[in-house]
C-alpha positions as YAML, in Angstrom:
chain: A
units: angstrom
residues:
- id: 1
  name: MET
  ca: [-7.32, 24.50, -74.59]
- id: 2
  name: THR
  ca: [-9.27, 27.34, -75.45]
- id: 3
  name: ASP
  ca: [-10.03, 26.63, -78.83]
- id: 4
  name: ASP
  ca: [-11.72, 23.51, -77.28]
- id: 5
  name: SER
  ca: [-14.23, 25.28, -74.88]
- id: 6
  name: GLN
  ca: [-15.27, 26.46, -78.28]
- id: 7
  name: THR
  ca: [-16.85, 24.07, -79.14]
- id: 8
  name: THR
  ca: [-18.25, 22.78, -76.36]
- id: 9
  name: ASP
  ca: [-19.85, 25.81, -75.11]
- id: 10
  name: VAL
  ca: [-23.07, 24.33, -74.12]
- id: 11
  name: ALA
  ca: [-24.97, 27.77, -73.84]
- id: 12
  name: THR
  ca: [-24.32, 27.68, -77.86]
- id: 13
  name: CYS
  ca: [-25.74, 26.05, -81.43]
- id: 14
  name: PRO
  ca: [-22.54, 24.59, -82.69]
- id: 15
  name: LEU
  ca: [-24.87, 24.92, -86.38]
- id: 16
  name: CYS
  ca: [-25.45, 28.53, -86.33]
- id: 17
  name: GLY
  ca: [-23.51, 29.48, -83.08]
- id: 18
  name: ARG
  ca: [-26.36, 32.04, -81.65]
- id: 19
  name: ALA
  ca: [-27.60, 30.71, -78.24]
- id: 20
  name: ASN
  ca: [-29.91, 27.20, -78.29]
- id: 21
  name: GLU
  ca: [-31.55, 28.30, -74.47]
- id: 22
  name: CYS
  ca: [-30.88, 25.06, -73.04]
- id: 23
  name: ALA
  ca: [-32.50, 24.53, -69.41]
- id: 24
  name: ILE
  ca: [-30.41, 21.98, -68.67]
- id: 25
  name: ALA
  ca: [-26.82, 24.41, -69.62]
- id: 26
  name: ALA
  ca: [-29.14, 27.56, -67.69]
- id: 27
  name: GLY
  ca: [-29.32, 25.03, -65.27]
- id: 28
  name: ARG
  ca: [-33.09, 24.86, -64.66]
- id: 29
  name: PRO
  ca: [-34.98, 21.25, -65.32]
- id: 30
  name: PRO
  ca: [-34.57, 19.10, -68.45]
- id: 31
  name: GLU
  ca: [-38.39, 18.84, -68.59]
- id: 32
  name: SER
  ca: [-38.57, 22.74, -68.46]
- id: 33
  name: CYS
  ca: [-36.74, 22.60, -72.09]
- id: 34
  name: TRP
  ca: [-37.97, 24.13, -75.33]
- id: 35
  name: CYS
  ca: [-36.53, 20.35, -76.78]
- id: 36
  name: MET
  ca: [-38.16, 18.43, -74.84]
- id: 37
  name: THR
  ca: [-41.54, 18.62, -77.14]
- id: 38
  name: ALA
  ca: [-39.63, 19.95, -79.90]
- id: 39
  name: THR
  ca: [-39.48, 17.91, -82.89]
- id: 40
  name: MET
  ca: [-36.13, 17.25, -84.85]
- id: 41
  name: ASP
  ca: [-34.57, 17.79, -88.22]
- id: 42
  name: PRO
  ca: [-32.99, 15.28, -88.56]
- id: 43
  name: GLU
  ca: [-31.04, 16.58, -91.27]
- id: 44
  name: ALA
  ca: [-29.83, 19.39, -88.58]
- id: 45
  name: LEU
  ca: [-29.01, 16.68, -85.82]
- id: 46
  name: ALA
  ca: [-27.13, 14.79, -88.44]
- id: 47
  name: SER
  ca: [-24.92, 18.10, -88.58]
- id: 48
  name: ILE
  ca: [-23.45, 18.18, -85.03]
- id: 49
  name: PRO
  ca: [-20.14, 18.19, -85.32]
- id: 50
  name: PRO
  ca: [-18.39, 15.15, -83.94]
- id: 51
  name: GLU
  ca: [-16.84, 16.91, -80.82]
- id: 52
  name: ALA
  ca: [-19.59, 18.67, -79.93]
- id: 53
  name: LYS
  ca: [-22.58, 15.14, -80.03]
- id: 54
  name: GLY
  ca: [-24.41, 14.39, -76.37]
- id: 55
  name: LYS
  ca: [-22.05, 17.20, -75.14]
- id: 56
  name: VAL
  ca: [-24.16, 20.99, -76.99]
- id: 57
  name: CYS
  ca: [-27.90, 21.04, -77.81]
- id: 58
  name: ILE
  ca: [-28.35, 23.08, -81.06]
- id: 59
  name: CYS
  ca: [-31.09, 26.05, -80.92]
- id: 60
  name: ALA
  ca: [-34.73, 25.83, -81.41]
- id: 61
  name: GLN
  ca: [-34.17, 27.82, -85.60]
- id: 62
  name: CYS
  ca: [-32.26, 24.68, -86.64]
- id: 63
  name: ALA
  ca: [-34.13, 22.27, -84.43]
- id: 64
  name: GLY
  ca: [-37.00, 22.81, -87.68]
- id: 65
  name: GLY
  ca: [-34.48, 23.15, -90.11]
- id: 66
  name: GLY
  ca: [-33.44, 27.36, -90.30]
- id: 67
  name: GLY
  ca: [-36.84, 27.64, -90.97]
- id: 68
  name: SER
  ca: [-38.00, 31.12, -88.98]
- id: 69
  name: ALA
  ca: [-39.26, 31.29, -85.69]
- id: 70
  name: ASP
  ca: [-42.37, 31.95, -83.96]
...
């Protein structure tokens, strides 16, 4: 069962493995999350593994298509 927990680690981006900085996973209100005002790259969203869809957030860098972070 431990191998499945790696895939569903809510604090880790399923695409790159870095921290996703998800406010909800950290116990903060959803409206305080960076993703509420971000533009998501459709290709990045399509790349989320099936077992992580709807369970794990991607990070801001992956959401922006892998471009440089501010």
